[in-house]
C-alpha positions as CSV (number, residue, x, y, z in Angstrom):
1,M,-43.9,-68.0,64.8
2,I,-47.7,-68.3,62.7
3,E,-49.2,-71.9,63.0
4,I,-52.0,-72.5,60.5
5,F,-53.9,-75.9,60.3
6,T,-56.1,-76.5,57.6
7,D,-58.9,-79.3,56.0
8,G,-61.5,-79.0,53.5
9,A,-64.2,-81.5,53.2
10,S,-66.8,-82.1,50.9
11,S,-69.8,-84.0,50.7
12,G,-69.4,-85.3,46.7
13,N,-66.7,-84.7,44.8
14,P,-68.1,-82.1,43.2
15,G,-70.7,-81.7,45.4
16,P,-71.1,-79.1,48.9
17,G,-68.1,-78.5,50.8
18,G,-66.2,-76.6,53.1
19,Y,-63.1,-75.8,54.7
20,G,-62.0,-74.7,58.5
21,V,-58.8,-73.2,60.0
22,V,-56.9,-72.5,63.2
23,L,-54.3,-70.3,63.4
24,R,-52.2,-69.9,66.3
25,A,-49.4,-67.6,67.2
26,G,-48.3,-67.5,70.9
27,Q,-51.7,-66.5,73.0
28,H,-53.8,-66.0,70.1
29,Y,-56.0,-68.2,68.1
30,K,-58.5,-68.1,65.8
31,E,-61.2,-70.0,63.5
32,L,-62.1,-69.4,60.0
33,S,-64.6,-71.9,58.6
34,E,-66.8,-71.2,55.3
35,G,-69.0,-73.7,53.6
36,F,-70.0,-73.9,49.8
37,R,-72.8,-75.4,47.7
38,K,-70.8,-77.1,44.7
39,T,-67.2,-77.6,45.0
40,T,-64.3,-80.5,45.0
41,N,-62.3,-81.1,48.0
42,N,-58.6,-80.3,46.6
43,R,-60.5,-76.8,46.1
44,M,-61.8,-76.7,50.0
45,E,-57.9,-78.1,50.7
46,L,-56.4,-75.0,48.7
47,L,-58.9,-72.7,49.9
48,A,-57.8,-73.2,53.7
49,V,-54.7,-72.5,53.1
50,I,-55.4,-69.3,51.3
51,A,-58.0,-68.2,54.0
52,G,-55.1,-68.5,56.8
53,L,-52.6,-66.9,55.1
54,E,-54.9,-63.8,53.6
55,A,-55.8,-63.7,57.4
56,I,-52.2,-62.9,58.7
57,R,-52.0,-59.1,58.6
58,K,-48.4,-58.4,58.9
59,L,-46.3,-58.9,56.3
60,R,-43.2,-61.4,55.8
61,Q,-43.9,-63.7,58.9
62,D,-42.5,-67.0,59.6
63,V,-45.5,-69.5,59.5
64,I,-45.6,-73.1,59.7
65,I,-49.0,-74.4,57.7
66,Y,-50.3,-78.1,58.5
67,S,-52.4,-80.0,56.4
68,D,-53.4,-83.5,55.5
69,S,-53.7,-82.3,51.7
70,K,-50.6,-84.1,49.7
71,Y,-52.3,-82.3,46.7
72,V,-51.2,-78.7,48.5
73,V,-48.2,-79.7,50.4
74,D,-46.9,-81.8,47.6
75,A,-47.5,-78.8,45.1
76,V,-45.6,-76.2,47.2
77,E,-42.7,-78.5,49.1
78,K,-41.9,-80.3,45.7
79,K,-42.0,-76.6,44.0
80,W,-44.5,-78.3,41.3
81,V,-47.2,-74.9,41.4
82,F,-44.0,-72.6,40.5
83,G,-43.2,-74.7,37.3
84,W,-47.3,-74.6,37.0
85,E,-47.2,-71.2,37.6
86,S,-44.4,-70.5,34.7
87,K,-46.6,-72.5,32.1
88,G,-49.5,-70.0,32.8
89,F,-51.2,-73.1,34.6
90,A,-52.0,-74.7,31.3
91,G,-54.1,-77.8,31.7
92,K,-54.4,-77.4,35.4
93,K,-57.0,-77.1,37.9
94,N,-57.8,-74.6,40.1
95,K,-55.8,-72.2,38.3
96,D,-58.0,-69.2,39.9
97,L,-57.1,-70.7,43.5
98,W,-53.3,-71.3,43.0
99,M,-52.6,-67.8,41.8
100,R,-54.7,-66.2,44.5
101,F,-52.6,-68.8,46.8
102,L,-49.3,-67.8,45.2
103,Q,-49.7,-63.8,45.8
104,V,-50.5,-64.5,49.7
105,Y,-47.5,-67.2,49.8
106,K,-45.1,-64.6,48.5
107,L,-45.9,-62.0,51.3
108,H,-44.4,-64.6,54.2
109,N,-41.9,-67.1,55.0
110,V,-44.2,-70.2,54.6
111,R,-43.3,-73.9,55.5
112,F,-45.6,-76.7,54.9
113,H,-45.7,-80.0,57.0
114,W,-47.8,-82.7,55.9
115,I,-50.2,-84.7,58.8
116,K,-51.7,-87.5,58.2
117,G,-55.8,-86.6,58.5
118,H,-58.3,-88.2,60.6
119,A,-55.6,-89.6,62.7
120,G,-56.7,-87.7,66.1
121,H,-54.2,-84.4,65.6
122,P,-56.1,-82.3,67.7
123,E,-56.2,-79.3,65.6
124,N,-56.8,-81.1,62.3
125,E,-59.7,-82.8,63.5
126,R,-60.9,-79.4,64.8
127,C,-60.2,-78.0,61.1
128,D,-62.2,-81.3,59.7
129,R,-65.3,-80.6,62.3
130,L,-65.2,-77.0,60.9
131,A,-65.3,-77.9,57.1
132,V,-68.0,-80.6,57.8
133,A,-70.4,-77.7,59.8
134,A,-69.4,-75.2,57.4
135,Y,-71.2,-77.1,54.4
136,Q,-73.9,-78.6,56.7
137,Q,-75.3,-75.0,57.2
138,K,-77.4,-75.5,53.7
139,D,-79.2,-71.8,54.2
140,K,-75.4,-70.3,54.3
141,L,-73.3,-71.7,51.5
142,L,-71.6,-69.7,49.3
143,I,-71.2,-70.1,45.4
144,D,-67.8,-71.4,44.3
145,S,-68.7,-69.4,41.1
146,V,-65.2,-70.0,39.4
147,F,-65.8,-73.6,39.7
148,E,-69.3,-73.9,39.0
149,A,-68.4,-72.0,35.3
150,E,-66.0,-74.4,34.7
151,S,-67.9,-77.1,35.4
């Protein structure tokens, strides 16, 4: 079983943003984070999940994703994203990331677990610190090119 803890954060919406991810599988532990110069919190929440799933090297793994994002968790668990996909994501924001998510999501056996943010959950708090630190490194911010082109 692989556990993925995720969080996204932004300073302004849109504004600088970042994501943080903690992966845990048995004795293995890995942290990921990136910051972007202009993005949204929802994009960073979703990108955190994508980055976590893309970091898994073997196919068909059992994965639990812990996220404090109702946006992401509800979209998958309530199966909204599959309806959006069948309609070509017409009128939906973050189409590029949802398409990328679905590609990697379908490679594994994924379950989501919503956790309350900023409630003292150690891994969630760590992910938040990683996300904030990532977007505060002004000289290392990446360009969220799809978002910037669309906004």
